[in-house]
C-alpha positions as CSV (number, residue, x, y, z in Angstrom):
1,M,0.0,0.0,0.0
2,S,2.8,2.3,0.9
3,D,4.6,1.5,-2.4
4,G,1.4,2.4,-4.3
5,S,1.1,5.8,-2.6
6,K,4.7,6.7,-3.5
7,A,4.1,6.0,-7.2
8,P,2.4,9.3,-8.2
9,A,5.2,11.2,-6.4
10,L,7.9,9.3,-8.2
11,L,6.1,9.9,-11.5
12,D,5.8,13.6,-10.8
13,R,9.5,13.9,-10.0
14,S,10.3,11.9,-13.2
15,D,8.2,14.3,-15.3
16,S,9.9,17.2,-13.6
17,R,13.3,15.9,-14.5
18,V,12.2,15.4,-18.1
19,A,10.8,18.9,-18.2
20,H,14.0,20.4,-16.9
21,A,16.1,18.3,-19.3
22,S,14.0,19.4,-22.3
23,G,16.0,22.5,-23.1
24,V,18.7,22.6,-25.8
25,S,20.7,19.9,-24.0
26,G,17.7,17.8,-23.5
27,T,16.9,18.0,-27.2
28,L,20.4,16.9,-28.1
29,K,20.2,14.0,-25.6
30,A,16.9,12.9,-27.1
31,F,18.4,13.1,-30.6
32,F,21.4,10.9,-29.6
33,E,19.1,8.5,-27.8
34,R,17.0,8.1,-31.0
35,V,20.1,7.4,-33.0
36,R,21.3,4.9,-30.5
37,S,18.0,3.1,-30.7
38,G,18.2,2.8,-34.5
39,D,16.0,5.8,-35.4
40,V,18.7,7.5,-37.6
41,G,16.2,9.3,-39.8
42,S,17.9,11.3,-42.6
43,L,21.2,11.6,-40.7
44,P,23.2,9.2,-42.9
45,V,22.1,10.8,-46.1
46,V,22.8,14.3,-44.8
47,V,26.3,13.3,-43.7
48,G,26.9,11.6,-47.0
49,L,25.7,14.6,-48.9
50,I,28.1,16.9,-47.0
51,L,31.0,14.5,-47.7
52,I,30.1,14.3,-51.4
53,W,29.9,18.1,-51.8
54,T,33.1,18.6,-49.9
55,V,35.0,16.2,-52.1
56,F,33.7,17.6,-55.4
57,T,34.3,21.2,-54.2
58,V,37.9,20.5,-53.3
59,L,38.4,18.8,-56.7
60,N,36.6,21.5,-58.6
61,P,35.3,24.7,-56.9
62,V,32.8,25.3,-59.7
63,F,30.7,22.5,-58.3
64,L,29.3,24.7,-55.5
65,S,28.9,27.7,-57.7
66,A,25.4,29.2,-57.6
67,N,24.6,28.5,-61.3
68,N,25.8,24.9,-61.1
69,L,23.5,24.3,-58.1
70,V,20.6,25.9,-60.0
71,N,21.1,23.5,-62.9
72,L,21.4,20.6,-60.4
73,L,18.0,21.6,-58.9
74,F,16.4,21.6,-62.4
75,D,17.7,18.1,-63.0
76,C,16.6,16.9,-59.6
77,S,13.0,17.8,-60.2
78,T,12.2,15.3,-63.0
79,I,13.4,12.1,-61.5
80,G,12.7,13.4,-58.0
81,V,9.0,13.4,-58.7
82,I,9.2,9.8,-59.9
83,A,11.1,8.9,-56.8
84,L,8.3,10.4,-54.7
85,G,5.9,7.9,-56.2
86,I,8.4,5.1,-55.5
87,V,8.3,6.0,-51.8
88,C,4.6,5.2,-51.7
89,V,5.0,1.6,-52.9
90,L,8.2,1.0,-50.9
91,M,6.4,1.9,-47.7
92,L,4.2,-1.1,-48.4
93,G,7.2,-3.3,-49.0
94,E,6.4,-3.4,-52.8
95,I,8.2,-2.2,-55.9
96,D,7.3,-0.7,-59.2
97,L,9.9,-1.4,-62.0
98,S,7.9,0.3,-64.7
99,V,8.1,3.9,-63.5
100,G,10.7,4.7,-66.2
101,S,8.5,3.4,-69.0
102,M,5.5,5.1,-67.5
103,S,7.3,8.4,-67.5
104,G,8.2,7.8,-71.2
105,V,4.6,7.1,-72.0
106,G,3.5,10.2,-70.2
107,S,5.9,12.4,-72.2
108,A,5.0,10.7,-75.4
109,L,1.2,11.1,-74.8
110,V,1.7,14.8,-74.1
111,G,3.7,15.2,-77.2
112,V,1.1,13.4,-79.4
113,L,-1.9,15.2,-77.9
114,W,-0.5,18.7,-77.5
115,V,1.8,19.0,-80.5
116,N,0.4,16.6,-83.1
117,E,-3.3,16.8,-82.3
118,G,-3.6,20.3,-81.0
119,V,-5.2,19.4,-77.7
120,P,-4.7,22.1,-74.9
121,L,-1.6,21.4,-72.8
122,V,-3.5,21.1,-69.6
123,I,-5.8,18.5,-71.0
124,A,-2.9,16.6,-72.5
125,I,-1.2,16.5,-69.0
126,A,-4.4,15.4,-67.4
127,G,-4.6,12.6,-69.9
128,A,-1.1,11.4,-69.0
129,L,-2.0,11.5,-65.3
130,L,-5.2,9.6,-66.0
131,L,-3.3,6.9,-67.9
132,G,-0.9,6.6,-65.0
133,A,-3.8,6.2,-62.6
134,I,-5.3,3.4,-64.7
135,V,-2.0,1.5,-64.9
136,G,-1.4,1.9,-61.2
137,F,-4.9,0.6,-60.4
138,L,-4.2,-2.4,-62.7
139,Y,-1.0,-3.3,-60.8
140,A,-2.9,-3.0,-57.5
141,T,-5.7,-5.3,-58.8
142,L,-3.2,-7.9,-59.9
143,R,-1.6,-7.7,-56.5
144,T,-4.7,-7.8,-54.3
145,R,-7.0,-10.0,-56.4
146,L,-4.7,-12.5,-58.0
147,G,-1.7,-12.3,-55.6
148,M,0.7,-11.5,-58.4
149,P,4.0,-10.1,-56.9
150,S,4.5,-6.5,-57.8
151,F,8.0,-7.4,-59.1
152,V,6.4,-9.5,-61.9
153,S,3.4,-7.3,-62.7
154,T,5.4,-4.1,-63.0
155,L,8.2,-5.9,-64.9
156,S,5.5,-6.9,-67.4
157,G,4.2,-3.4,-67.4
158,L,7.7,-2.1,-68.1
159,L,7.8,-4.0,-71.4
160,A,4.2,-3.2,-72.3
161,L,4.5,0.5,-71.6
162,L,7.8,0.6,-73.6
163,G,6.0,-0.9,-76.6
164,L,3.2,1.6,-76.2
165,Q,5.7,4.5,-76.1
166,L,7.4,3.4,-79.3
167,Y,3.9,2.9,-80.9
168,M,2.7,6.4,-80.0
169,L,5.9,8.1,-81.2
170,G,5.8,6.3,-84.6
171,N,8.5,6.1,-87.2
172,T,9.9,9.6,-86.3
173,G,10.8,8.4,-82.8
174,S,10.5,11.9,-81.3
175,I,8.3,14.9,-81.1
176,N,9.8,18.4,-80.5
177,L,8.0,20.6,-78.1
178,P,7.7,24.2,-79.3
179,Y,10.3,26.6,-77.9
180,G,8.8,29.6,-76.2
181,S,5.9,27.6,-74.9
182,F,5.0,27.6,-71.3
183,A,6.0,24.0,-70.9
184,V,9.6,24.4,-72.2
185,D,10.1,27.7,-70.4
186,F,8.9,26.1,-67.2
187,G,11.4,23.2,-67.7
188,Q,14.4,25.3,-68.7
189,L,14.1,29.0,-67.8
190,M,11.4,30.0,-65.3
191,I,13.0,31.2,-62.1
192,M,11.2,32.5,-58.9
193,P,11.6,36.3,-58.2
194,D,14.0,36.9,-55.4
195,A,11.4,38.2,-53.0
196,V,9.1,35.2,-53.6
197,S,11.9,32.6,-53.0
198,L,13.0,34.5,-49.8
199,A,9.4,34.6,-48.5
200,L,9.0,30.9,-49.1
201,A,12.3,30.2,-47.3
202,V,10.9,31.7,-44.2
203,V,7.6,29.7,-44.2
204,P,9.0,26.3,-43.0
205,G,10.5,27.8,-39.9
206,I,7.2,29.5,-39.0
207,V,5.3,26.3,-39.6
208,V,7.8,24.3,-37.4
209,L,7.4,26.9,-34.6
210,V,3.6,27.1,-34.8
211,M,3.1,23.3,-35.0
212,G,5.6,22.8,-32.2
213,L,3.7,25.3,-30.0
214,R,0.4,23.5,-30.7
215,T,1.9,20.1,-29.9
216,R,3.5,21.5,-26.7
217,A,0.2,23.0,-25.6
218,R,-1.7,19.7,-26.2
219,R,0.9,17.8,-24.2
220,Q,0.8,20.3,-21.3
221,A,-3.0,20.0,-21.3
222,A,-2.7,16.3,-21.0
223,N,-0.2,16.7,-18.1
224,L,2.6,15.2,-20.2
225,S,6.2,16.5,-20.5
226,A,6.7,19.0,-23.3
227,G,9.8,20.3,-25.0
228,S,11.1,23.7,-23.9
229,L,10.4,26.9,-25.8
230,P,14.1,27.7,-26.2
231,G,14.7,24.3,-27.9
232,L,11.7,24.8,-30.2
233,A,12.8,28.3,-31.0
234,L,16.3,27.2,-31.7
235,K,15.1,24.5,-34.1
236,A,12.9,27.0,-36.0
237,A,15.7,29.6,-36.1
238,I,18.3,27.2,-37.4
239,L,16.0,25.9,-40.1
240,T,15.0,29.5,-41.2
241,A,18.6,30.7,-41.2
242,G,19.8,27.7,-43.2
243,L,17.1,28.0,-45.9
244,V,17.4,31.8,-46.2
245,A,21.2,31.4,-46.6
246,I,20.7,28.8,-49.3
247,V,18.2,30.9,-51.2
248,L,20.3,34.0,-51.0
249,Y,23.2,32.1,-52.5
250,L,21.1,30.7,-55.3
251,N,19.7,34.1,-56.0
252,S,23.3,35.3,-56.5
253,G,23.2,33.2,-59.6
254,R,20.1,32.5,-61.7
255,G,17.8,31.8,-58.7
256,V,15.4,29.1,-57.5
257,P,13.7,27.2,-60.4
258,W,9.9,27.1,-60.3
259,M,10.1,23.4,-61.4
260,F,12.1,22.6,-58.3
261,G,9.5,24.6,-56.3
262,L,6.8,22.4,-57.7
263,F,8.8,19.3,-56.7
264,V,9.2,20.6,-53.1
265,L,5.5,21.5,-52.9
266,L,4.6,17.9,-53.9
267,V,7.1,16.6,-51.2
268,I,5.4,18.8,-48.6
269,V,1.9,17.6,-49.5
270,M,2.9,14.0,-49.5
271,N,4.8,14.5,-46.2
272,Y,1.6,15.9,-44.7
273,A,-0.4,12.9,-46.1
274,F,2.1,10.4,-44.7
275,T,2.4,11.9,-41.2
276,R,-0.9,13.8,-40.5
277,T,-3.7,11.8,-42.1
278,R,-5.4,8.5,-41.4
279,W,-4.3,7.3,-44.9
280,G,-0.7,7.8,-44.0
281,R,-1.0,5.9,-40.7
282,S,-2.7,3.1,-42.6
283,M,0.1,3.1,-45.1
284,T,2.6,2.6,-42.3
285,A,0.5,-0.1,-40.7
286,V,0.0,-2.1,-43.9
287,G,3.7,-1.9,-44.7
288,G,4.5,-3.1,-41.2
289,N,2.1,-6.0,-41.2
290,A,-0.7,-6.3,-43.8
291,E,-2.6,-9.0,-42.0
292,A,-2.6,-7.2,-38.7
293,A,-3.7,-4.0,-40.4
294,R,-6.6,-6.0,-42.1
295,R,-7.7,-7.3,-38.7
296,A,-7.6,-3.8,-37.3
297,G,-10.2,-2.8,-39.9
298,I,-8.0,-1.1,-42.4
299,N,-9.0,-1.4,-46.1
300,V,-5.7,-3.1,-47.2
301,A,-6.8,-3.4,-50.9
302,G,-7.7,0.3,-51.0
303,I,-4.3,1.2,-49.5
304,Y,-2.5,-0.9,-52.1
305,A,-4.6,0.7,-54.9
306,S,-3.8,4.3,-53.7
307,A,-0.1,3.6,-53.4
308,F,0.3,2.1,-56.9
309,V,-2.0,4.8,-58.5
310,L,0.0,7.6,-56.9
311,C,3.3,5.9,-58.0
312,S,2.2,5.7,-61.6
313,M,0.7,9.1,-61.7
314,F,4.0,10.6,-60.3
315,A,5.9,8.7,-62.9
316,A,3.7,10.1,-65.7
317,L,4.1,13.6,-64.2
318,G,7.9,13.1,-64.0
319,G,7.8,12.2,-67.7
320,V,6.0,15.4,-68.5
321,L,8.5,17.5,-66.6
322,S,11.3,15.6,-68.3
323,S,9.9,16.4,-71.8
324,A,9.6,20.0,-70.8
325,R,13.2,20.0,-69.5
326,L,14.5,18.5,-72.8
327,A,11.9,20.2,-75.1
328,S,11.3,16.8,-76.6
329,A,9.3,13.6,-76.2
330,S,11.5,10.8,-77.7
331,Q,12.0,7.1,-77.6
332,Q,14.9,7.6,-75.1
333,A,12.6,9.2,-72.5
334,G,12.2,7.0,-69.5
335,T,14.9,4.6,-70.6
336,G,18.5,4.2,-69.4
337,D,19.0,4.8,-65.7
338,V,15.7,6.6,-65.0
339,N,14.2,3.5,-63.3
340,L,17.3,2.7,-61.2
341,N,17.8,6.4,-60.2
342,A,14.3,6.8,-59.1
343,I,14.3,3.7,-56.9
344,A,17.8,4.4,-55.7
345,A,16.9,8.0,-54.7
346,A,14.0,6.8,-52.5
347,V,16.2,4.1,-50.8
348,I,19.3,6.3,-50.4
349,G,17.1,9.1,-48.9
350,G,16.0,6.8,-46.1
351,T,12.9,4.8,-47.2
352,S,13.1,1.2,-46.1
353,L,13.0,-1.6,-48.5
354,F,11.4,-3.7,-45.8
355,G,8.2,-1.6,-45.8
356,G,6.5,0.2,-42.9
357,R,8.9,3.2,-42.8
358,G,9.5,6.0,-45.3
359,S,9.3,9.7,-45.8
360,A,8.5,12.0,-48.7
361,W,11.7,13.9,-47.8
362,S,13.7,10.8,-48.7
363,A,12.9,11.4,-52.4
364,L,14.2,14.9,-52.2
365,L,17.4,14.1,-50.3
366,G,18.1,10.9,-52.3
367,I,17.8,12.6,-55.7
368,I,20.0,15.4,-54.6
369,V,22.7,12.9,-53.7
370,I,22.4,11.1,-57.0
371,Q,22.4,14.3,-59.1
372,S,25.3,15.7,-57.1
373,I,27.4,12.7,-58.0
374,A,26.4,13.0,-61.7
375,S,27.1,16.8,-61.7
376,G,30.5,16.4,-59.9
377,L,31.8,13.7,-62.2
378,T,30.7,15.7,-65.2
379,L,32.6,18.7,-64.1
380,L,35.6,16.5,-63.5
381,N,35.2,15.2,-67.1
382,L,35.2,11.6,-65.8
383,S,33.5,8.6,-67.4
384,S,29.8,7.9,-66.7
385,S,30.9,4.4,-65.7
386,L,32.2,5.9,-62.4
387,R,28.8,7.5,-61.8
388,Y,27.1,4.1,-61.9
389,M,29.7,2.5,-59.7
390,I,29.6,5.3,-57.1
391,T,25.8,5.4,-57.1
392,G,25.7,1.7,-56.7
393,G,28.1,1.9,-53.8
394,V,26.1,4.6,-52.1
395,L,22.9,2.6,-52.6
396,A,24.5,-0.5,-51.0
397,I,25.7,1.6,-48.0
398,A,22.1,3.0,-47.6
399,V,20.6,-0.5,-47.6
400,I,23.3,-1.7,-45.1
401,V,22.5,1.3,-42.8
402,D,18.8,0.6,-43.1
403,S,19.3,-3.1,-42.2
404,L,21.5,-2.2,-39.2
405,A,19.1,0.4,-38.0
406,R,16.3,-2.0,-38.3
407,Q,18.2,-4.6,-36.2
408,S,19.0,-2.0,-33.6
409,R,15.3,-1.0,-33.3
410,V,14.3,-4.6,-32.8
411,S,17.0,-5.3,-30.2
412,H,16.3,-2.0,-28.4
413,G,12.6,-2.8,-28.3
414,R,13.3,-6.2,-26.8
415,A,15.6,-4.6,-24.2
């Protein structure tokens, strides 16, 4: 009886200690504790990106020039959008091997409808997205109704879509998009005004501060420990200062591309969907254990359908952006290393191949790593063979880190 009466007092003292330790030092301690338990988040890819940029800058200072980084951001946007769709299926422990071919079909369809048939550009893009949605729904149906592994169904889709792309482009093999059109200008030239890019750079810090204050208020209302205001303010200030510095540096060159802004907007929307909606929680649950999720009342078939539909639609949109970037829809669109780079970007960025864990930001971070390697090697005038080998090595390291982190989380949970 006496032990029970002391329990509330002990809990109160524990909460008090947590509250006092929740300042800047407490924030750092919590961060290192998460890393020790296997929750490394984006830390490995950020460290890797810093190392890559440092090496290439030492070898060629032009790498970190403002204009080179602007070109890098343009190039990141096309495959980055495709990688964002890959994150959706990887979170379920699935794969889509046809995203490259789907992007090629998307670009070809826009070229045929807009240039050859005179259909308005918006309707042509909507048609490409609709085709992507149909293909994604077909993959999901084969997976949920017939039990066909996504590896097999999407590999079949890769071949079928490649044939469709060649058929639509016909004997010419390419369709040139008109120079001076909005699409080509958007893919090659359009840059945010300095004032707009600086204003957008301030927004994330404000959002972090506001959301942190709301979370802190809810935890205090529930008599739970809450992070300190100085720690929250420091986090928002560091984020804002970093983004403003980056934008100012880019504005010293050409500036921030609107196409990259669209990519970041899609990442933010998907991040909100993954972390703040019932659908996102269901994605994590199905990826962790589909049978347990089904027994918990989650519509597993619907979750699979949404993931594959989004993946194919993002692939089609990536193809449209790629055609705008190159001012052409050709037979080469979506071929080569597009497939591998999109999948590698999602994995390198931190999305787990085992399912149940992923982030929209992983597509952004991963594709920056891949394009940084490509840009750095190009500036050094080195063979593209090195790019494949280095990218493969980085991908292998990312998977190893993910596997070790997963084992650490399991062992920490048992402890």
